[in-house]
DRENDO-1510 file (C-alpha; in Angstrom, 1 decimal, always signed):
<recs>
REC; n; res; u; v; w
REC; 1; ALA; +269.1; +56.6; +189.2 .
REC; 2; THR; +269.0; +60.4; +189.1 .
REC; 3; PRO; +267.5; +62.6; +191.8 .
REC; 4; PHE; +264.1; +63.7; +190.6 .
REC; 5; PRO; +261.1; +65.1; +192.5 .
REC; 6; GLY; +258.7; +65.7; +189.6 .
REC; 7; ARG; +255.5; +64.2; +188.3 .
REC; 8; PRO; +255.6; +64.5; +184.5 .
REC; 9; ASP; +252.8; +63.4; +182.2 .
REC; 10; SER; +255.0; +61.6; +179.6 .
REC; 11; LEU; +258.4; +60.7; +178.4 .
REC; 12; VAL; +259.3; +61.8; +174.9 .
REC; 13; VAL; +262.3; +60.1; +173.2 .
REC; 14; TRP; +263.6; +59.7; +169.7 .
REC; 15; VAL; +264.7; +56.2; +168.9 .
REC; 16; LYS; +266.3; +54.2; +166.1 .
REC; 17; PHE; +266.2; +50.5; +166.4 .
REC; 18; VAL; +268.6; +48.5; +164.1 .
REC; 19; PRO; +268.4; +44.7; +164.9 .
REC; 20; ASN; +271.0; +42.4; +163.4 .
REC; 21; GLY; +268.7; +40.0; +161.5 .
REC; 22; THR; +265.2; +39.0; +162.4 .
REC; 23; ASP; +263.8; +37.5; +165.7 .
REC; 24; SER; +260.3; +36.7; +164.5 .
REC; 25; LYS; +259.1; +35.6; +168.0 .
REC; 26; HIS; +260.6; +38.6; +169.9 .
REC; 27; PRO; +261.1; +41.5; +167.4 .
REC; 28; TYR; +260.7; +44.5; +169.7 .
REC; 29; ALA; +263.1; +46.7; +171.7 .
REC; 30; LYS; +261.9; +48.6; +174.9 .
REC; 31; VAL; +262.4; +51.8; +176.8 .
REC; 32; THR; +261.3; +52.2; +180.5 .
REC; 33; ALA; +261.4; +55.1; +182.9 .
REC; 34; THR; +260.6; +54.6; +186.5 .
REC; 35; ILE; +260.0; +57.3; +189.1 .
REC; 36; HIS; +260.5; +55.9; +192.6 .
REC; 37; ASP; +261.0; +56.9; +196.2 .
REC; 38; ASP; +264.1; +56.9; +198.3 .
REC; 39; PHE; +265.0; +53.3; +197.7 .
REC; 40; ASP; +267.8; +51.5; +195.8 .
REC; 41; TYR; +265.4; +50.6; +193.0 .
REC; 42; ILE; +266.4; +47.9; +190.5 .
REC; 43; ASP; +264.7; +47.4; +187.1 .
REC; 44; GLY; +265.9; +44.1; +185.8 .
REC; 45; TYR; +264.7; +40.9; +184.0 .
REC; 46; GLU; +265.4; +38.7; +187.0 .
REC; 47; ASN; +265.5; +41.2; +189.9 .
REC; 48; THR; +263.0; +44.0; +190.1 .
REC; 49; SER; +262.3; +46.0; +193.3 .
REC; 50; PRO; +258.9; +45.9; +195.0 .
REC; 51; GLN; +256.2; +48.0; +193.3 .
REC; 52; SER; +255.4; +49.7; +196.6 .
REC; 53; HIS; +258.4; +52.0; +195.9 .
REC; 54; VAL; +257.2; +53.0; +192.4 .
REC; 55; VAL; +255.5; +56.3; +191.9 .
REC; 56; ALA; +255.0; +56.0; +188.1 .
REC; 57; THR; +256.3; +54.1; +185.1 .
REC; 58; ALA; +256.5; +54.9; +181.4 .
REC; 59; ILE; +257.2; +51.9; +179.3 .
REC; 60; ASN; +257.1; +51.0; +175.6 .
REC; 61; MET; +257.8; +47.3; +174.9 .
REC; 62; THR; +256.8; +47.3; +171.2 .
REC; 63; ILE; +259.6; +49.4; +169.5 .
REC; 64; ALA; +259.8; +47.9; +166.0 .
REC; 65; ARG; +262.7; +48.2; +163.6 .
REC; 66; THR; +263.1; +51.7; +162.2 .
REC; 67; ASP; +265.0; +52.8; +159.2 .
REC; 68; SER; +265.1; +56.4; +160.5 .
REC; 69; TRP; +264.6; +58.3; +163.8 .
REC; 70; LYS; +261.2; +57.9; +165.3 .
REC; 71; ARG; +259.6; +60.1; +168.0 .
REC; 72; LEU; +257.9; +58.2; +170.9 .
REC; 73; SER; +255.6; +59.8; +173.5 .
REC; 74; ILE; +255.2; +57.4; +176.4 .
REC; 75; PRO; +252.7; +58.3; +179.1 .
REC; 76; PHE; +253.5; +57.7; +182.7 .
REC; 77; ARG; +251.1; +55.5; +184.7 .
REC; 78; TYR; +250.9; +56.6; +188.3 .
REC; 79; THR; +250.4; +54.0; +191.1 .
REC; 80; ASN; +248.8; +56.3; +193.7 .
REC; 81; ASN; +250.2; +54.1; +196.4 .
REC; 82; GLY; +251.6; +56.9; +198.5 .
REC; 83; ALA; +255.2; +56.7; +197.4 .
REC; 84; GLN; +256.8; +60.1; +196.8 .
REC; 85; PRO; +259.1; +60.9; +193.9 .
REC; 86; ARG; +262.8; +61.1; +194.8 .
REC; 87; TYR; +264.6; +59.5; +191.8 .
REC; 88; ILE; +264.1; +58.5; +188.2 .
REC; 89; LEU; +265.6; +55.5; +186.5 .
REC; 90; LEU; +265.8; +55.2; +182.7 .
REC; 91; SER; +266.5; +51.8; +181.1 .
REC; 92; ALA; +266.6; +50.6; +177.5 .
REC; 93; ALA; +267.1; +47.2; +175.9 .
REC; 94; THR; +267.5; +46.0; +172.4 .
REC; 95; ASN; +264.8; +43.3; +173.1 .
REC; 96; ALA; +261.7; +43.5; +175.3 .
REC; 97; TYR; +262.0; +39.7; +175.9 .
REC; 98; PRO; +264.7; +38.5; +178.3 .
REC; 99; GLY; +267.4; +36.9; +176.2 .
REC; 100; GLY; +265.7; +37.7; +172.9 .
REC; 101; GLY; +267.2; +39.3; +169.9 .
REC; 102; ASN; +270.6; +38.8; +168.3 .
REC; 103; GLU; +274.2; +39.9; +168.9 .
REC; 104; ASN; +275.0; +43.3; +167.5 .
REC; 105; ASP; +271.4; +44.6; +167.7 .
REC; 106; TYR; +271.5; +48.4; +168.3 .
REC; 107; LEU; +269.0; +50.7; +169.9 .
REC; 108; TYR; +269.9; +54.4; +169.7 .
REC; 109; LEU; +268.2; +57.1; +171.9 .
REC; 110; ASP; +268.3; +60.9; +171.6 .
REC; 111; ASP; +266.5; +64.0; +172.8 .
REC; 112; ILE; +265.0; +62.4; +175.9 .
REC; 113; THR; +262.5; +64.8; +177.4 .
REC; 114; LEU; +260.0; +64.8; +180.3 .
REC; 115; VAL; +256.8; +66.5; +179.3 .
REC; 116; TYR; +254.3; +68.2; +181.7 .
REC; 117; LYS; +250.7; +69.0; +180.9 .
REC; 118; GLN; +250.4; +68.7; +177.2 .
REC; 119; THR; +247.4; +70.3; +175.4 .
REC; 120; TYR; +246.0; +70.1; +171.9 .
REC; 121; GLN; +243.5; +72.5; +170.4 .
REC; 122; LEU; +241.2; +70.8; +167.9 .
REC; 123; SER; +239.6; +72.9; +165.2 .
REC; 124; ILE; +235.9; +72.0; +164.6 .
REC; 125; PRO; +234.5; +72.5; +161.1 .
REC; 126; SER; +231.1; +74.2; +160.6 .
REC; 127; GLN; +229.2; +70.8; +160.5 .
REC; 128; GLY; +230.3; +70.3; +164.1 .
REC; 129; TRP; +232.4; +67.1; +163.7 .
REC; 130; ALA; +236.1; +66.3; +163.7 .
REC; 131; THR; +238.4; +63.3; +164.2 .
REC; 132; LEU; +241.4; +63.3; +166.6 .
REC; 133; CYS; +244.3; +61.1; +167.6 .
REC; 134; LEU; +246.9; +62.2; +170.1 .
REC; 135; ASP; +250.2; +60.7; +171.3 .
REC; 136; PHE; +249.4; +61.3; +174.9 .
REC; 137; ASN; +246.6; +60.2; +177.3 .
REC; 138; ALA; +244.0; +63.0; +177.2 .
REC; 139; LYS; +240.9; +63.9; +179.3 .
REC; 140; ALA; +237.6; +63.9; +177.4 .
REC; 141; PRO; +236.5; +67.6; +177.8 .
REC; 142; ALA; +233.2; +68.7; +179.3 .
REC; 143; GLY; +232.5; +71.1; +176.4 .
REC; 144; ALA; +232.3; +68.4; +173.7 .
REC; 145; LYS; +231.0; +64.9; +173.0 .
REC; 146; VAL; +233.7; +62.3; +172.2 .
REC; 147; TYR; +233.0; +59.0; +170.6 .
REC; 148; THR; +234.5; +55.8; +169.2 .
REC; 149; VAL; +233.0; +54.3; +166.0 .
REC; 150; THR; +231.8; +50.7; +166.4 .
REC; 151; GLU; +230.2; +50.2; +163.0 .
REC; 152; LEU; +230.0; +51.9; +159.6 .
REC; 153; VAL; +226.9; +51.2; +157.4 .
REC; 154; ALA; +226.6; +52.9; +154.1 .
REC; 155; GLY; +228.9; +55.7; +155.3 .
REC; 156; TYR; +226.9; +56.3; +158.5 .
REC; 157; ALA; +228.8; +55.8; +161.7 .
REC; 158; LYS; +227.4; +54.0; +164.8 .
REC; 159; LEU; +228.9; +55.7; +167.8 .
REC; 160; GLN; +229.9; +54.8; +171.4 .
REC; 161; GLU; +230.2; +57.8; +173.7 .
REC; 162; ILE; +233.3; +58.3; +175.9 .
REC; 163; PRO; +232.0; +60.0; +179.0 .
REC; 164; ALA; +233.3; +63.5; +179.8 .
REC; 165; GLY; +236.2; +63.3; +182.3 .
REC; 166; SER; +237.3; +59.8; +181.0 .
REC; 167; ILE; +240.9; +59.4; +180.0 .
REC; 168; ILE; +241.4; +58.6; +176.3 .
REC; 169; PRO; +244.4; +56.3; +175.7 .
REC; 170; ALA; +247.2; +57.7; +173.7 .
REC; 171; ASN; +247.1; +56.8; +169.9 .
REC; 172; THR; +243.4; +56.1; +170.0 .
REC; 173; GLY; +241.3; +57.5; +167.2 .
REC; 174; VAL; +238.1; +59.3; +168.3 .
REC; 175; LEU; +235.3; +61.4; +166.8 .
REC; 176; VAL; +234.5; +64.7; +168.4 .
REC; 177; ARG; +231.2; +66.6; +168.2 .
REC; 178; SER; +230.9; +70.3; +169.3 .
REC; 179; ASP; +229.2; +73.5; +168.3 .
REC; 180; ALA; +232.3; +75.5; +169.3 .
REC; 181; SER; +234.9; +76.4; +166.7 .
REC; 182; SER; +237.6; +74.6; +168.7 .
REC; 183; VAL; +238.0; +72.2; +171.7 .
REC; 184; THR; +241.0; +71.9; +173.9 .
REC; 185; PHE; +242.2; +68.5; +175.1 .
REC; 186; GLU; +244.6; +68.2; +178.1 .
REC; 187; SER; +246.9; +65.4; +179.0 .
REC; 188; SER; +246.3; +63.4; +182.2 .
REC; 189; ILE; +248.4; +61.3; +184.5 .
REC; 190; MET; +245.4; +59.2; +185.5 .
REC; 191; ASP; +245.0; +55.7; +184.1 .
REC; 192; PRO; +243.3; +55.6; +180.7 .
REC; 193; MET; +240.0; +53.8; +180.1 .
REC; 194; SER; +239.9; +50.6; +178.1 .
REC; 195; VAL; +238.7; +51.0; +174.5 .
REC; 196; SER; +237.5; +48.1; +172.5 .
REC; 197; GLY; +235.7; +47.6; +169.2 .
REC; 198; ASN; +236.8; +51.0; +167.8 .
REC; 199; LEU; +237.1; +51.1; +164.0 .
REC; 200; LEU; +238.9; +54.4; +164.0 .
REC; 201; LYS; +242.6; +54.1; +163.4 .
REC; 202; GLY; +244.6; +57.2; +164.5 .
REC; 203; ARG; +247.7; +58.8; +163.2 .
REC; 204; THR; +249.9; +61.2; +165.1 .
REC; 205; THR; +252.2; +61.9; +162.2 .
REC; 206; ALA; +251.4; +62.7; +158.5 .
REC; 207; GLY; +252.0; +60.0; +156.0 .
REC; 208; SER; +251.3; +58.6; +152.6 .
REC; 209; CYS; +248.6; +56.1; +151.7 .
REC; 210; GLN; +247.0; +54.4; +148.7 .
REC; 211; ALA; +243.9; +56.0; +147.2 .
REC; 212; GLY; +240.7; +54.1; +148.3 .
REC; 213; GLN; +242.3; +52.6; +151.4 .
REC; 214; TYR; +240.5; +54.6; +154.0 .
REC; 215; TYR; +237.1; +56.2; +154.9 .
REC; 216; VAL; +237.4; +59.7; +156.2 .
REC; 217; LEU; +235.0; +62.1; +157.9 .
REC; 218; SER; +233.0; +63.7; +155.1 .
REC; 219; PRO; +232.0; +67.4; +154.7 .
REC; 220; ALA; +228.5; +65.9; +154.0 .
REC; 221; SER; +228.2; +65.3; +157.8 .
REC; 222; THR; +225.4; +67.2; +159.5 .
REC; 223; LYS; +225.2; +68.4; +163.1 .
REC; 224; GLU; +222.9; +65.4; +163.7 .
REC; 225; ARG; +225.0; +62.7; +162.0 .
REC; 226; ALA; +228.6; +61.9; +161.2 .
REC; 227; VAL; +229.2; +60.7; +157.6 .
REC; 228; PHE; +232.3; +59.0; +156.3 .
REC; 229; GLY; +233.3; +58.8; +152.6 .
REC; 230; LEU; +235.9; +56.8; +150.7 .
REC; 231; TYR; +239.2; +58.8; +150.5 .
REC; 232; GLN; +240.9; +59.1; +147.1 .
REC; 233; GLY; +243.8; +61.1; +148.3 .
REC; 234; THR; +247.3; +59.8; +148.8 .
REC; 235; SER; +248.4; +61.5; +152.0 .
REC; 236; LEU; +247.0; +61.4; +155.5 .
REC; 237; ALA; +247.2; +64.4; +158.0 .
REC; 238; ALA; +248.6; +64.1; +161.5 .
REC; 239; ASN; +246.4; +63.9; +164.6 .
REC; 240; LYS; +243.4; +62.6; +162.6 .
REC; 241; ALA; +241.6; +59.3; +162.6 .
REC; 242; TYR; +240.4; +57.1; +159.8 .
REC; 243; ILE; +238.6; +53.9; +159.1 .
REC; 244; GLU; +240.4; +51.3; +157.1 .
REC; 245; VAL; +238.6; +49.7; +154.1 .
REC; 246; ARG; +238.1; +46.0; +154.8 .
</recs>
């Protein structure tokens, strides 16, 4: 463990996972960072120290095979148990399941960074609606309405509001309504809310797609209602959300 007195919001790391063959039952690698107090903390499969010494943990146990480097932003979840940060322990494994994987699996890590207080400024078009997806837990701002989409009927979205002040989980697609030209979202170290039944699928990086595969927020939306239309393009923008065609 390394001496460390901080309280970061997230761990950012670039990974490349190259498994030797396929383990269909246990296909994922993992990365874990634990901030703990002045205790000889152990993070192991069979021997893990008591959680009373843990200040916060950032963990990703679903790192899939990658043919190129991939950026991960892993939020810290704080225990609020009174433990004070003194050290940080970073561990990585080629399989998230004890004993899983194969010999000569490789997990490469680079550019490991601790991130404090991230922000994202979302531009709002004139019709007052925009979609958003962030790679960090973000607080729903007081100056806007934030929604998930639970149903899409003839292009019209049925919405479920996320209350202001709630923590939106990382990589969650949301719909934002505001009369302002932009809205700022700030990261949070608090536990995120549970989101279920959300049709919006978010992207934090740009990528290609097949035409007719997604519904996207339409310019035909009005300030009273969000409208989605079938997307005929072949590329998707970063930090936006979409609804898959079923």
